[in-house]
N, C-alpha and C positions, 0 to 999 in steps of 0.2 A: 651832694658830693662833699666829702671831707677835704679840708685844706691844710696843707703842711708847709714847712719852711726849711730850706737847706741852710744849715749853719755855715759860717765862714770856715772853709777847709783848704781853699786854694788861693795862693797869692799873698799880697802884703797885708790884707785885712784879717788873715787867718791866725789870730792870736788867742790864747786861752781867755783873756779878758773880753775880747769882742764876741767870742763864741758864747760865753756864759751870759753876757749882757743881752745879746739878741735872743738866745734861747729862752731866758726868763721873760723877756718882753713878749715873745710869741706865745708862751704859755699863758701869760696874763691876758692876752688879747683873745684867747680862745682857740688858737690853732690846735689842730688835732695831733700833729706829729712834727718831728725834727729829723733831718736827713743828712747823710754824709755820702761820699763816694771814694773810690780807690784809684790811685795811679801810683805805681811803684817807681817809675823812672820816665825821663823825657829824652828820647833819642836825639842825637845831633848828627849833622852831616859832616863831610870831610873838612869843612871849614869851621866846625864847632857851632854852627847855627842850629837852633831848634827845628825839628821836623814837625812837631805837633803844635797846636795853638797854645797861647800863653797860659791858659788855665791849667795846663798839664805840667808846667815847669816846676812848681813848688807846691806839693800836696802832702798834707799830714796823713797819718794812718787813721783810717775811719773807725776802726774798732776801739783804738785807744781813746779817740775823741768821744765816742759813744759812752765809754765807761766814765769819762770825765763829766759828760752831760747828765749821766744818771744821778750824780751827786749834786748837780746844779738845779735840777727840776724835780717835780713830784707827780705830775699828771700826764704830760704829753708822751706819746709813743716815740720810740727811738728806732730809726730805720737806717739801713745802709743800702745804697743803690749804685753799684753792687760791689761785693767782694767776689773775686774770681776763685772758684773751687780748685782749679789745678795748682794754685799757689800754696796750698795747704795740704796736710794730711787730714783725713776726716776727724781723727781723735783730737787733733790740735784745734781745728776750727770749732768742733763741738764744745770743747772746754772753754774756749774764749767766749763764745756766744752764751753758753750756760752761765758763766760768771757774770757777764753783763746783764743777763736776765735776772740774776739774783740781786745785783747792785741796783737795778732799776725797779725791783719789785714786780717783775713780769711785764715789762713794757717794750720788749725787743721785737722788731720785725726783721727777719733775716733775708735780705735781698742778695741773691746769689747769681753769678754769671759763669760763663765758660771761658772768658778771656778772648782777646783778639790781637794783642801786640806780640809779634814774634820776638822782639827784644826782651820783653818781660818773661816770656816762656824760657828764653835762653838764660836769663838771669837767675831764675828759680830752678833751672835744671829739669824741667818737665817737658816732654814732647808735646808739640802743638797738635799732632795728628790724633784723630779719634777723640777729640775733646768732648764731643757730645755723648759718646758712649761712656767715657770716663766720668762725666757729670752724673749720669744716671746711676752708675755704680756708687759714686760718692754719696748721692742722696739716700740710697738704700742703707749704706753704712751709717750715715748720720742718724737716720731713723732708728736703727738698731741701738746705737750708742745712747740715744735719748730715751728709749722706751724699754729696752730689755734689762731685766734685773741682772742676768749674767749675759754679757756680750760675747758672742763667738761668731764673728763675721768673716766669711771667706768669699770675696768677689773676684771679678776678672782683674781689677786693677788694685784693689785695696784689701788688706787683711787686718783684722783686729783679733789678737789671740784671746782665748777664753779668759774673761776677767770681769771684775766689777768696775764700773766707771761712774763714780758719784762725785758730787750730787747731781741729781737730775734737774732739768730746768724748772723754774717756777711755773711756766706755762705748760699745759699738758695738751698734746704729747710732746710739745717743744715750741720754741718760737715759730710763728707762722713763716713759712718758706715762700718767698716771692722770687720768681725767676725772671731774669732779664733776657734780652735777645731780640733781634728783629727779623731774622730769617724764618721762613715758614716752619722749618723743623723746630726751631727754638720756641716759636709761638705754640706749636702743637705740644711740645714737651711741657710747657707751663700749664696748658689746659689739662693734660693727662695726669701730671704728677704734683703740681704745686697748689698752694693756697691762693696764688695770684700771679700776675704778670706786671713787670715794670718796664715802661717805655724808655728808650735811650735819649740822650741829648740831641741826637741827629734825627729823631723821628719827625715825619711830616704830620704835624698835628691836624692838618686839614683832612687827612685820610686815616686818622687813628682808628676810626670805627671799622675799617677793613681788617686791621690787625686784631682788634677786639673780637670780631666775628670768628676769626680762625681759632683764637684761644677758646672761646666759648663752645664752638662746634667740636673741638677736640675733647673738651670736658664732657660734653653730652655723649660722644662716641665711646668714652671710657666709662660711662655709666654714672657720671658725677652730675651734680646740680650746676648747670652753667651759671645761674644767677648768684651762686655762692662764691664764685671765683672773683677775687678782688682785681680791679684794674687800676693800677697806680701810674700816674703820668708825671714824668719829670718835666716841670714847667719852666723852661729856660726863658726867664723874663728879662727883657731889655726895655727900660723906660727911655723913650725917645720922642721928640717932637718932630713931625715931618717925615718920619720913617714908619712903615707899617708892615706887619707880618703877624703870624700867630704869636700871641703873647709879646709882641713888640709894638710899641706905640705909647700913647698917653696912658695914665693910670686908669682912666675911665674906659678906654678901649681894651686894656688888658683885663679889666673886670668883666667886660662883655665876653671876651674870649674864654675866660674861665667858665662862665655860665654856659657857653656853647659846648665846652668839653663835657659838661655834665649830661647834655642831651645826646652825646655820642656814645654814652655808656661808661664813661670814666667814673670810678667810684671814689677816687682820691687823686688830687693834684698837689704836688709840693712846689712852691715857688723857689726857683734856684737862680740866684744872682751870681754864683761862682762862674758860670759859663758866659757871662757878659765880660768881654775883654776889658771894658772900662772899670771892672771891679775885681775879677778873679786873677788878674795878672800881678806878678811880683813888682811890676813897674807902676801900678796904680797907686793913687794916694789913699792910704788906709782910712783916714778921717772922713774923706769924701765918700768912700764906699760905705762906711758904717752909717753916715747920715742918710745916704740913699736907701739903705736897708730899713732904717726906722720909718722913712717916708712910705716905703712900699708896704711894710707890715701894718702900719696904721690904715693906709688906704684900702687894702685888700682884706682886712680882718674879717673873719666870719661874723655874719650878722645874727 
């Protein structure tokens, strides 16, 4: 199982300096990949209090950060888990990912989702209804943009007039597409259409093998090789003494949990400290968060 690391993107520790320092440290230690995530806004209630957990209150743009990291690193892959397709037009997202693929010399993994926040759908002016069907049309348009010499796409939701759209990505036929989602329909979509699946921050990791089975069964039913579908786990790590849960506990216990994920069929896990409220909050002490990250990187580094 490959091991990655989520760079600082949420909260007080999410600065360019910290992201670059930890990205270079992860690369030096042999980590396979670096990851970001997307959140456009944090809704508040009538009293102005946040509705979502603190890690969603202050989040940088994941694609801009990936472009920055492309210049700070030379080997690790750069992934996003995930950007939501309905927030873009296919030609816009294709151009962004293509550019980052060139900046990184072909190291991009495109984690894509369908979105879940009604507030964000309202903010971008896209209907939340039929987002699954919209996503499948988007993926077909994306493939056409990345592979067709002359693009002329006319789908149910998206239209690309007859045109050349260059340059093409460094990777052929494009950056690997990994789909997020937890519902059975989303899992089957990943198996049918994508290079892999990414679990969410809320996934029950003790039962992740059940979701993996749905993804791989859908791949087989679509005539694809189930073993070739990547299974990427967002590993929400919380270093605690006296508290226990999947990827929560002492560093030795967390290392054991990572090994267990490999036996369940996970092909890659990335360690994500952004979802620890002691780290990913705007109220957390940034220096303490960075020190914890160095401790985790060293303790869990690939052997």
